[in-house]
ZATITI-981654 format. One line per field, with one value per residue (C-alpha): x, z negated, y. Coordinates in nm, 3 decimals, padded with zeros to 5 digits, always signed. Each point is the difference from the previous one (the first is absolute). Layout:
// residues N
X <- X ...
Z <- Z ...
Y <- Y ...
END
This chain:
// residues 489
X <- -12.236 +00.149 +00.254 +00.328 +00.112 +00.118 +00.166 +00.120 +00.115 +00.181 +00.159 +00.134 +00.131 +00.212 +00.276 +00.208 +00.331 -00.105 -00.045 +00.312 +00.198 -00.044 +00.139 -00.047 +00.330 +00.110 -00.102 +00.220 +00.297 +00.225 +00.344 +00.244 +00.269 -00.242 +00.052 +00.382 -00.017 -00.213 +00.204 +00.299 -00.166 +00.239 -00.222 -00.101 -00.310 -00.140 +00.042 -00.331 -00.213 +00.215 -00.049 -00.369 +00.007 +00.181 -00.266 -00.281 +00.145 -00.125 -00.334 -00.308 -00.225 -00.345 -00.245 +00.274 +00.026 +00.288 +00.159 -00.181 -00.327 +00.065 +00.083 -00.328 -00.201 +00.147 -00.090 -00.354 -00.052 +00.111 -00.241 -00.275 +00.064 -00.014 -00.335 -00.198 -00.184 +00.105 -00.261 -00.291 +00.181 -00.004 -00.376 -00.035 +00.015 +00.314 -00.148 -00.138 +00.325 +00.211 -00.217 +00.021 +00.382 +00.026 -00.207 +00.221 +00.328 -00.118 -00.073 +00.339 +00.177 -00.183 +00.073 +00.371 +00.009 +00.186 +00.088 -00.082 -00.127 -00.341 +00.163 +00.223 -00.289 -00.211 +00.295 +00.040 -00.360 +00.007 +00.322 -00.140 -00.335 +00.207 +00.206 -00.313 -00.228 +00.210 +00.352 +00.180 +00.295 -00.064 -00.326 +00.152 +00.222 -00.296 -00.194 +00.255 -00.058 +00.352 +00.159 +00.029 +00.176 +00.024 +00.287 +00.009 +00.326 -00.081 -00.158 +00.234 +00.072 -00.272 +00.095 -00.230 +00.032 -00.100 +00.059 +00.207 +00.242 +00.013 +00.010 +00.036 -00.283 -00.029 -00.302 +00.053 -00.196 -00.003 +00.168 +00.019 -00.313 -00.207 +00.140 -00.084 -00.349 -00.062 +00.133 -00.241 -00.283 +00.068 +00.028 -00.296 -00.229 +00.051 -00.015 +00.379 +00.226 +00.364 +00.179 +00.310 -00.170 -00.079 +00.243 -00.042 -00.327 -00.132 -00.314 -00.176 -00.157 -00.369 +00.099 +00.201 +00.343 +00.236 +00.147 +00.289 +00.088 +00.299 +00.008 +00.259 +00.184 +00.060 +00.020 +00.268 -00.053 -00.386 -00.269 +00.070 -00.322 -00.014 -00.297 -00.029 -00.260 -00.236 -00.117 -00.358 -00.077 +00.049 +00.263 -00.074 +00.218 -00.026 +00.149 +00.305 +00.036 -00.012 +00.271 +00.212 -00.003 -00.118 -00.037 -00.346 +00.064 +00.120 -00.315 -00.213 +00.188 -00.072 -00.372 -00.013 +00.171 -00.246 -00.318 +00.083 +00.039 +00.369 +00.171 +00.228 +00.276 +00.114 +00.362 +00.203 +00.203 -00.124 -00.175 +00.008 -00.374 -00.116 -00.325 -00.078 +00.062 -00.221 -00.270 +00.029 -00.014 -00.305 -00.174 -00.023 -00.204 -00.360 -00.274 -00.183 +00.299 +00.019 +00.332 +00.151 +00.299 +00.239 +00.238 +00.184 -00.131 -00.291 +00.124 -00.120 -00.265 -00.210 -00.291 -00.201 -00.331 +00.059 +00.312 +00.067 +00.295 +00.170 +00.280 +00.234 -00.010 +00.296 -00.017 -00.136 +00.190 -00.044 +00.144 -00.335 -00.228 +00.259 -00.134 +00.285 +00.004 +00.009 -00.324 -00.170 +00.118 -00.107 -00.347 -00.036 -00.024 -00.326 -00.152 -00.062 +00.252 +00.052 +00.322 +00.214 +00.239 +00.267 +00.135 +00.345 +00.131 +00.253 -00.008 -00.164 -00.314 +00.188 -00.080 -00.372 -00.006 +00.165 -00.258 -00.281 +00.151 +00.027 -00.351 -00.239 +00.054 +00.155 +00.103 +00.119 +00.271 +00.260 +00.307 +00.335 +00.336 +00.261 +00.252 -00.068 -00.245 +00.251 +00.049 -00.384 -00.028 +00.287 -00.172 -00.324 +00.196 +00.172 -00.330 -00.152 +00.304 -00.004 -00.356 +00.100 -00.113 +00.216 -00.023 +00.280 +00.129 -00.112 -00.358 -00.004 +00.123 -00.256 -00.275 +00.137 +00.004 -00.344 -00.134 +00.172 -00.034 +00.145 +00.241 +00.000 +00.308 -00.022 +00.309 +00.075 +00.297 +00.273 -00.166 -00.313 -00.214 -00.195 +00.007 -00.136 +00.326 -00.104 -00.312 +00.103 -00.162 +00.045 +00.018 +00.093 +00.289 +00.305 +00.159 -00.007 +00.009 -00.313 -00.007 -00.117 -00.012 -00.030 -00.278 +00.093 +00.314 +00.089 +00.341 +00.181 +00.174 +00.159 -00.109 -00.102 +00.140 -00.246 +00.129 -00.307 +00.070 -00.110 -00.106 -00.270 -00.213 +00.106 -00.179 +00.226 -00.156 -00.217 -00.295 -00.206 +00.040 -00.093 -00.339 -00.102 -00.266 -00.153 -00.012 -00.177 -00.245 -00.094 -00.001 +00.294 +00.269 -00.020 +00.060 +00.294 +00.156 -00.044 +00.169 +00.293 +00.045 -00.011 +00.261 +00.228 +00.033
Z <- +09.587 -00.140 -00.280 -00.007 -00.369 -00.236 +00.227 -00.251 -00.280 +00.227 +00.204 -00.321 -00.107 +00.319 -00.076 +00.276 -00.128 +00.057 +00.369 +00.002 -00.145 +00.340 +00.238 +00.364 +00.190 +00.193 +00.361 +00.280 +00.073 +00.301 -00.078 -00.017 +00.202 +00.304 +00.159 -00.013 +00.144 +00.282 +00.067 +00.079 +00.329 +00.274 +00.305 +00.061 +00.206 -00.274 -00.274 +00.024 -00.053 -00.297 -00.163 +00.051 -00.160 -00.309 -00.032 +00.020 -00.266 -00.258 -00.148 +00.174 -00.249 -00.005 -00.197 -00.187 -00.273 -00.256 -00.275 -00.272 +00.188 +00.014 -00.369 -00.089 +00.231 -00.176 -00.341 +00.093 +00.197 -00.291 -00.230 +00.259 +00.009 -00.388 +00.005 +00.296 +00.016 +00.329 +00.003 -00.017 +00.250 +00.252 -00.016 +00.139 +00.353 +00.120 -00.028 -00.355 -00.118 +00.146 -00.180 -00.330 +00.041 +00.063 -00.307 -00.223 +00.144 -00.040 -00.371 -00.045 +00.157 -00.244 -00.303 +00.084 +00.082 +00.333 +00.176 +00.373 +00.260 +00.163 +00.321 -00.202 -00.207 +00.312 +00.156 -00.325 -00.005 +00.356 -00.051 -00.307 +00.177 +00.291 -00.246 -00.160 +00.300 +00.317 +00.122 -00.246 +00.133 +00.352 +00.037 +00.120 +00.250 +00.133 +00.050 +00.228 +00.370 +00.110 -00.207 +00.205 -00.261 -00.378 -00.149 -00.384 -00.121 -00.367 -00.231 +00.053 +00.373 +00.257 +00.361 +00.281 +00.379 +00.168 +00.364 +00.035 -00.276 -00.356 -00.287 -00.380 -00.212 -00.359 -00.050 -00.265 -00.222 -00.376 -00.005 +00.199 -00.180 +00.152 +00.342 -00.032 -00.117 +00.313 +00.227 -00.158 +00.036 +00.373 +00.094 -00.218 +00.219 +00.287 -00.218 -00.038 -00.296 -00.083 -00.301 -00.104 +00.139 +00.330 +00.032 +00.372 +00.135 +00.311 -00.031 +00.131 -00.137 +00.067 +00.294 +00.163 -00.108 -00.020 -00.342 -00.103 -00.350 -00.137 -00.376 -00.264 -00.033 +00.378 -00.011 -00.257 -00.073 -00.039 +00.246 +00.361 +00.170 +00.361 +00.159 +00.371 +00.028 +00.287 +00.107 -00.092 +00.353 +00.237 +00.257 +00.371 +00.306 +00.051 -00.333 +00.098 +00.309 -00.210 -00.229 +00.295 -00.063 +00.359 +00.314 +00.135 +00.295 -00.226 -00.214 +00.314 +00.071 -00.349 +00.041 +00.321 -00.187 -00.288 +00.212 +00.262 -00.266 +00.056 -00.266 -00.194 -00.256 -00.199 -00.120 -00.240 -00.312 -00.357 -00.014 +00.375 +00.031 +00.126 -00.186 +00.081 +00.370 -00.024 -00.151 +00.298 +00.250 -00.152 +00.084 +00.354 -00.073 +00.126 -00.261 +00.107 -00.047 -00.293 -00.177 -00.274 -00.188 -00.218 -00.250 -00.321 -00.152 +00.188 +00.133 +00.362 +00.045 +00.292 +00.090 +00.203 -00.132 +00.064 -00.212 -00.225 -00.240 -00.154 -00.255 -00.127 -00.355 -00.220 -00.214 -00.352 -00.317 +00.089 +00.343 +00.160 +00.228 +00.227 +00.335 +00.237 +00.307 +00.214 -00.160 +00.082 +00.363 +00.056 -00.154 +00.221 +00.307 -00.151 -00.055 +00.363 +00.015 +00.302 -00.141 -00.288 -00.172 -00.229 -00.234 -00.010 +00.156 -00.245 +00.043 +00.166 +00.069 +00.297 +00.183 -00.073 +00.099 +00.349 +00.031 -00.060 +00.250 +00.259 -00.041 +00.088 -00.283 +00.214 -00.152 -00.324 -00.184 -00.273 -00.158 -00.109 -00.117 +00.268 +00.125 +00.376 +00.238 +00.075 -00.374 -00.041 +00.246 -00.169 -00.334 +00.134 +00.123 -00.336 -00.189 +00.215 -00.045 -00.379 -00.001 +00.063 +00.361 +00.194 +00.321 +00.251 +00.016 +00.358 -00.085 -00.291 +00.229 +00.272 -00.258 -00.120 +00.365 +00.070 -00.311 -00.060 +00.263 -00.149 -00.287 -00.156 -00.200 -00.286 -00.187 -00.277 +00.105 -00.229 -00.022 -00.151 +00.309 +00.136 +00.372 +00.249 +00.159 +00.249 +00.187 +00.147 +00.224 -00.029 +00.353 -00.003 -00.037 +00.217 -00.098 -00.388 -00.022 -00.046 +00.243 -00.116 +00.146 -00.169 +00.113 -00.236 -00.211 -00.241 +00.080 -00.268 +00.132 -00.314 -00.307 -00.073 -00.264 -00.261 +00.048 +00.178 +00.294 +00.343 +00.272 +00.243 +00.113 +00.353 +00.250 +00.148 +00.342 +00.008 +00.212 -00.032 -00.327 -00.031 -00.159 +00.301 +00.104 -00.348 -00.007 +00.345 -00.132 -00.267 +00.237 -00.161 +00.273 +00.102 -00.347 -00.043 +00.342 -00.090 -00.336 +00.150 +00.285 -00.237 -00.236 +00.292 +00.106
Y <- +16.303 -00.315 +00.067 -00.197 -00.018 +00.266 +00.253 +00.263 -00.241 -00.240 +00.274 +00.158 -00.340 -00.030 +00.245 +00.162 -00.127 -00.357 +00.065 +00.220 -00.290 -00.166 +00.266 -00.051 -00.058 +00.293 +00.033 -00.130 +00.227 -00.017 -00.123 +00.296 -00.183 -00.053 +00.347 -00.025 -00.356 +00.111 +00.312 -00.216 -00.122 +00.101 +00.023 +00.361 -00.081 -00.207 +00.266 +00.190 -00.311 -00.102 +00.346 -00.035 -00.351 +00.139 +00.274 -00.256 -00.211 +00.235 -00.121 +00.148 +00.179 -00.153 +00.217 +00.182 -00.246 +00.056 -00.221 +00.195 -00.063 -00.381 +00.005 +00.178 -00.225 -00.312 +00.136 +00.080 -00.327 -00.207 +00.190 -00.058 -00.378 -00.008 +00.184 -00.134 -00.333 -00.139 -00.280 +00.258 +00.228 -00.290 -00.010 +00.364 +00.102 +00.188 +00.355 -00.057 -00.167 +00.286 +00.258 -00.187 -00.021 +00.377 +00.081 -00.213 +00.126 +00.364 -00.082 -00.154 +00.296 +00.239 -00.230 -00.025 +00.373 -00.065 +00.322 -00.025 +00.228 -00.062 -00.133 -00.240 -00.124 -00.065 -00.190 -00.198 -00.092 -00.116 -00.204 -00.179 -00.075 -00.149 -00.200 -00.157 -00.026 +00.027 -00.069 +00.228 +00.203 -00.136 +00.198 +00.327 -00.189 -00.206 +00.330 +00.149 -00.082 +00.081 -00.283 -00.320 -00.228 -00.005 -00.204 -00.060 -00.147 -00.050 +00.256 +00.282 +00.020 +00.066 +00.072 +00.120 +00.012 +00.331 +00.055 -00.310 +00.098 -00.157 +00.240 -00.038 +00.145 +00.102 -00.238 -00.266 -00.231 -00.020 -00.334 -00.314 -00.130 +00.277 -00.064 -00.378 +00.084 +00.223 -00.270 -00.249 +00.244 +00.048 -00.370 -00.113 +00.212 -00.240 -00.315 -00.066 +00.012 +00.083 -00.122 -00.207 -00.317 +00.163 +00.292 +00.087 +00.129 +00.165 +00.208 +00.311 +00.312 +00.079 +00.230 -00.297 +00.119 -00.291 -00.097 -00.229 -00.069 -00.202 -00.028 -00.104 -00.227 +00.011 +00.380 +00.077 +00.362 -00.014 -00.058 +00.110 +00.139 +00.098 +00.169 +00.059 +00.269 +00.070 +00.347 +00.076 +00.093 -00.293 +00.071 -00.028 -00.033 +00.386 +00.048 -00.209 +00.222 +00.312 -00.152 -00.080 -00.369 -00.070 +00.221 +00.076 -00.234 -00.272 +00.038 -00.042 -00.320 -00.124 +00.090 -00.216 -00.280 +00.015 +00.045 -00.267 -00.270 -00.064 -00.216 +00.222 -00.048 +00.294 -00.033 +00.218 +00.025 +00.076 +00.328 +00.062 +00.053 -00.344 +00.000 +00.362 -00.077 -00.313 +00.207 +00.249 -00.284 -00.147 +00.346 -00.113 -00.318 +00.020 +00.041 -00.321 -00.226 -00.242 +00.043 -00.205 +00.121 -00.215 +00.157 -00.065 +00.323 +00.156 +00.338 +00.034 +00.265 -00.099 +00.219 -00.246 -00.120 -00.372 -00.076 -00.299 +00.063 -00.301 -00.002 -00.273 -00.127 -00.099 -00.328 +00.008 -00.098 -00.365 +00.057 -00.068 +00.195 +00.168 +00.127 +00.077 +00.220 -00.313 -00.117 +00.325 +00.006 -00.352 +00.067 +00.308 -00.225 -00.143 +00.340 +00.100 +00.288 +00.208 +00.147 -00.119 +00.244 -00.125 +00.267 -00.153 -00.324 -00.149 -00.375 -00.303 +00.198 +00.133 -00.327 +00.028 +00.366 -00.095 -00.275 +00.259 +00.240 -00.280 -00.139 +00.284 +00.248 +00.256 +00.336 -00.161 +00.189 -00.052 +00.158 -00.147 +00.125 +00.026 +00.259 -00.036 -00.164 -00.276 -00.082 -00.003 -00.286 -00.182 +00.038 -00.138 -00.301 -00.041 +00.020 -00.274 -00.215 +00.050 -00.108 -00.356 -00.022 -00.247 +00.186 +00.055 +00.360 +00.027 -00.098 +00.257 +00.275 -00.081 +00.016 +00.345 +00.128 -00.130 +00.174 +00.328 +00.272 +00.308 +00.082 +00.349 +00.080 +00.258 +00.130 +00.243 +00.216 +00.128 +00.342 -00.161 +00.037 -00.297 -00.063 -00.257 -00.098 -00.271 -00.107 -00.332 -00.256 -00.375 -00.127 -00.367 -00.245 -00.047 -00.328 +00.000 +00.380 +00.225 +00.289 +00.344 +00.353 +00.333 +00.232 +00.288 +00.057 +00.280 +00.168 +00.197 +00.310 +00.126 +00.197 +00.363 +00.238 -00.144 -00.356 -00.117 -00.242 +00.134 -00.237 -00.086 -00.295 -00.098 -00.231 -00.261 +00.044 -00.313 +00.104 -00.327 -00.179 -00.372 +00.088 +00.224 -00.261 -00.002 +00.371 -00.009 -00.260 +00.260 +00.294 +00.174 -00.048 +00.364 +00.128 -00.241 +00.105 +00.374 -00.051 -00.193 +00.250 +00.298 -00.148 -00.089 +00.365
END
């Protein structure tokens, strides 16, 4: 095995007090005044959720790490860095490098006579391997499948979202330098960079999880890292039914929409489940269709064999080489696609997507941020106008009506649950107004003793939607009629 310098001698030369002279700041503690301030809320019916919020303000223990553990880890890590030759370590594969690091750390623990249990020593070895080779303190969070978001606000405050609720954890980094180093490690894997010259970056993890980094000097208290995790097992529409996000009848209607190549726009706020729903909708695409996806950070997980995945590219240091979403969508039209899927519509590419939907690429899909189907149509119109197209409003609305058939609205409710609140058809124009009609809506009936909102998905009684003829063309009109009739009962 390759040797990395004088382990014993150099480890003895790195005394513990030098590491102790740089104590880690204490973990985040909730402000003592918060409970009393929250207790002054007068409304009795709001009191139980407030009490729960106070309880959840306590840091969630991840791995049982203590202040003493972090201090010991810092001491041993500093001794390891003084001992190991990082240039030679970089030439080894991951397993060999991890084995070498474990050997050296065990020797340092023995030399410094650190008193630890076997479990604590194993946790320390794993954490230090993660710091050197992986994503450091983020590794145990990334390994948990129940966490949907990881939010790092500087080195000492890490929040997670579990079950739709944000919680503070006891996870922390050694300092802002370690946090910045891990951010650079993440974004460099997809050929991007983040530093003072380019302090904002969008990237992704190898599993497709979305990553956003904003670094100092724009982020004042250290780098801010946000990771939107995806479950290891790809969700399907039946999973959304099991979660209560949509009724079985509503899911059948969505299946008809996806299978009959109906142009679909998925609308919703941040964290409402738009991308998850889009992934579910792509499950109804036939295996022999050629699908091209365009995204800022590739996160869609299509299972079809004939998929081309495209990703935008930011400009380089000289400001050259940028490839925008609009460039990708325009290029898609030359690649003989049968469906075009845009991860998120944010700007002038909306016009090109409408062009694609209206010129033989039926069944194309996209997502955008909006709070209702009506607002989604207004946002599309605004995006086209901001793109510099000198078109009358009536012409733009006619193009929208001729392109988009169905809008699916997703929302995250105040109890943290995610629901599909509207399935809405775009019918046409009356004067200068776009006419829509709801097929399904979600009605909130109240909340239970646990603070969870109760409601149901209700059909509006439309027996024959505007896409009935297309469903008949694909032989799915009976399934559509059965779903609408069952929901109306």
